[in-house]
C-alpha positions, -999 to 999 in steps of 0.1 A, spaced: 0 0 0 30 23 5 39 21 -32 8 40 -45 13 67 -18 49 71 -29 38 75 -65 11 100 -55 36 122 -37 61 119 -66 35 125 -93 42 162 -98 79 154 -103 71 127 -129 46 146 -151 58 144 -186 45 156 -220 48 139 -254 63 160 -282 51 155 -317 83 137 -327 78 112 -300 104 126 -276 94 130 -240 100 164 -224 99 171 -187 70 193 -177 81 226 -160 80 226 -122 63 257 -108 86 279 -88 79 304 -60 82 340 -69 118 353 -64 105 380 -41 97 353 -15 131 336 -12 120 320 21 94 300 3 116 287 -26 129 252 -31 151 237 -5 185 220 -11 181 187 -28 148 198 -45 127 194 -13 94 212 -13 92 241 12 63 248 35 60 282 18 56 266 -16 29 242 -3 12 271 15 11 290 -18 -7 261 -34 -30 256 -5 -41 293 -8 -44 293 -46 -77 295 -64 -63 273 -92 -79 239 -90 -47 220 -98 -29 238 -69 -58 231 -45 -58 194 -55 -20 192 -51 -23 208 -16 -50 183 -5 -31 153 -20 2 163 -4 -12 169 31 -33 137 30 -3 118 17 18 130 47 -10 121 70 -14 86 56 23 80 56 27 89 92 -4 68 101 13 38 84 45 43 104 24 47 136 8 13 130 42 -3 124 59 14 154 28 11 177 32 48 185 10 78 178 23 112 165 -12 128 163 -48 117 168 -70 130 140 -106 120 146 -122 97 121 -140 113 92 -122 147 95 -125 164 61 -93 171 41 -101 208 44 -96 206 81 -61 191 77 -53 219 52 -66 245 76 -44 231 104 -14 236 82 -23 271 71 -32 282 107 1 268 119 21 288 94 1 319 102 12 316 138 47 304 130 58 322 98 95 313 105 86 278 94 78 288 59 113 279 48 111 245 64 106 212 46 69 209 38 62 174 50 79 180 84 59 212 89 27 193 80 35 168 107 41 195 133 9 213 124 -11 181 128 6 173 161 -4 206 175 -40 207 161 -47 170 168 -26 162 199 -33 128 214 -52 126 247 -38 135 281 -13 107 283 24 110 275 30 122 239 31 94 215 10 71 237 -17 54 216 -52 60 228 -68 31 246 -90 10 224 -127 14 229 -148 -16 241 -168 -15 209 -137 -21 188 -141 13 172 -115 41 178 
């Protein structure tokens, strides 16, 4: 199940277009405006929190879709590792809309603009940890299972 998630997260990097002569050309990668150096690409081509925030606030449908897919992909990846390690990083209630995850990220950066230059996935995790902290037990402690078998 991890493979499709990896492909989803890498999809923007793999988008290609076919030229009339059959050659394959790499699609251009959108860049942050030069006036916002703190939101530009990070070393190694990593996506910055500022770049993701720009997409999350954009009215362009492709940007909004990218934002939701990226944040949901980070959420799902962390949840997969949580199951493997038997440790919780954050406790998002069931059936929380993707828009709420997006808003947690945007609100976090509004309150902590110094993190705009941070790596996007790491900032998403911190934002979700703050918005959806797990119970009153020690951080990282999984919630006790309910008697009904439902979380």
